[in-house]
N, C-alpha and C positions, 0 to 999 in steps of 0.2 A: 510727829503727825499720826493722827488716829487711824485705826483700820478703816473706818468709814470714809475718811478723806482720801486714803490711798485707793480705795475701791472706786470712789467717785472720779479721781484723776485718771485712773486706769480706764474707766468707762468712757470718759471724754476723749482720751487719746485714741482709744480703740475706734470710737465713732468717726473721728477725723480721718484716721487711716483707712477705714472702710469706705468713707465717702470719696477719698482721694483715689483709692484703688478702683472703685466702680467707675468714676469719671475717666480715669486714665485708660481703663480697659475698653470703655466705649469709644474713646478716641482712636485707640489702636485698631479696634475692630472696624471703625468707619474708614480709616486710612487703608486698611487691608482690602476692604470691599471696593473702594474707589480705584486703587492701583491695580489690583488683580483683575478687575472687570475690564481694564484696558489691555491687559497682557494675555489673558486667557479667553478661550471661546466658551459659549454657554454649555456645550456638552460636558466640559470638564466639571463645572459646578453641578450639573445634573447627576453625573456619576458619583461625585463625592457626596451628594445629598443622600443617595441610596446607601452608600457605605456608612455614613454617619447614623442613619436611621437604624441600620442593621446593628452597628456597634453599640448604640445607646440602648436598644432593646435588649441586646445580649448582656450588657452591663447591669441593667435593671433586673433582668430575669434571674441573675446570679448574685444579686446584692445580699450579703449576709450581715450588713451593718457593722463591719469591723470598726470603722471610724467612730460612729456614734457610741458604740459599746465602750471604746477606750475613753471617750470624753466623759461619759456619765458614770462609769464604774468607779467605785471607791479604790479599786486596785489599778487605776489608770496610770500610775507611776511605778508600778511594780515591774522590774525588768523581766521576771519570769512570765508575767501576764502579757507584756508587750512582745516578747519573743514568740510566744505561742500565737498571738494575733498576727505577727509578721509572717510566721510559717504558713498559716491559713491563707493569708493574702498572697503569698508567693505561689502556692499551689493553685489558687483560684486564677491567677494571672496566666499560669502555664496552661491550665485547662481551657481558658477562654481563647488563647492563641491556637491551641490544637483544634478547638471547635471551628474556628475561622478557617483554618486550613482544610479541615475535613468537609465543610459545607460549601466552600467556595465554588466547586463545580456545579452543585445543585442551584445555587443562587444565580450564578452566571447564566446557566442554561434557561432558567425560569425567566429572567428579564430579557435575555437575548431574543426571545420569541417575538417581542414587540419592539425591541431596540437592538439592532445588530451590534452596536458599539459596546453593549453591556457585557460582551464576552471578555472584556478587559478586567471585569470583576474577578475572574479566575486568578489573576495575579495581584490585583489591588487589595482584595480582602486579606490574604495571608500577610502581606506587607503591613497593612494597616493594623492587623491583629497584633503585630509586634508591640504596639503601644500598650496593649493590655499586659503583655509579657513584661515589658519594662516597668509598667506601673505596679506590678506585683512586688517589685524589689524596692519600691519607694519607702523611705524610712518612716517608721511610726511616729517619729518626732513631729511630723505634719499634724498629727492628731493631738499630741501633747502640747504643742504650741497653741492650738485652738483651745485646749483645756485650760491653759494659762492666760488666755485672752491676749496673746502676743500678736496683735493684729498687724504690727509693723512688718514682722518677718513673714507672716501669712500673706500679706499684700504683695511683698516683693517676690514671694514664692509663686505667685500667679502672673505678675506683670513681666518679670524678666524672661521667663520661658515664652510668654506670649510675644514679646518683642523679638526674641531670637527666632521664633517660628515665622513671624512676618518677614524678617530679614531673609531667612532661607527661602521662603516662597517667592519673594520678589526677585531675588538673584536667579533662582532656578527658572522661574517663568520668563525672565528676560532672555536667558540664553537657550532655554528649551521649553517653549510654551506647551505644556501638556498637563493632564490631570496629575501626573507624578509630582509636579511642583506642590500641589496641595497635600499629597500623601507625605512627601518629604517634610513639609512643615509640621505635620502632626507628629511624626517620629521625632523631629528636632525638639518640639515642645516637651515630649515625654523624657527625652534624654537629659535636657537641661534641668527639668524639674526633679528628676531622680538625683542628679549630682548635687543640686542645691539642697535637697531635703536631708542629705547626709552631711553636707558641709556646714549647714547652718547650726547644727547641734553636734559638734565633734565629740562631746562627752556622752552622747546617746549612742549606744551600741546595739544594733539589731543582730539577731542570729537565730538559728533554728532551735526550736524547743517544742516540746509537746507535753505540757503539764495538764494532767486530767482535770484538776479543779478549774484552771483557767479556761480550758477547752469547753467545759460544761457551761460556764458562765457566758462565754462568747456565743455558743450555739443556742443557749436559752434565750438570750436577748436577740440574736440574729434571726431566729426563726420567724419572729413577728415582723421584722423588717423585710425579710424575704417574701412573706405572704403579702404584705402591703404593696411592695414594688411589683410583684407579679400581677 
């Protein structure tokens, strides 16, 4: 089979898996909304909305484009390049979690002026911030799979944690209906995705490294991503 035929088949399979993943994700999300809306009170969703906005803003403000850099770089399969990228990713995750812990009192006090229940953010933000800490240790194989257009494993890497997160939230909300059910679901998603990212590519080994050439390439590409997301 020619290289063009292989590429065509890969593109078709990738498209099918992408469509399947998108459809399945929307079904899981719809089921989540319908079930949790009956188990939890509106205040829980309101508090979690504030947390999600804060976390998404923090993630975007600190985005240095590690994933896109690995996908597009000619050294995207070089172990030394990948380990340097993973090291940066780990330290970024730790920094994000530390920032969540440090700013939690300020955020809680700010929103508590108009909504007394927002004082819970003092505890919710540091716990939710653990997802950034866990995400920092996610295997760079996530990006190499994308680089290879392995959409089957990429789709499973999103759907399985999403299903696990939904299961955790439903069970938690059933026995203890509170905003912590939503927080626990987010942490569960991160843990399952972390484990799967390493298990799906057992031959792919991440580790700490700090190669100057790789670091310069990552920062050179990442600075433009950082400016655009800011």
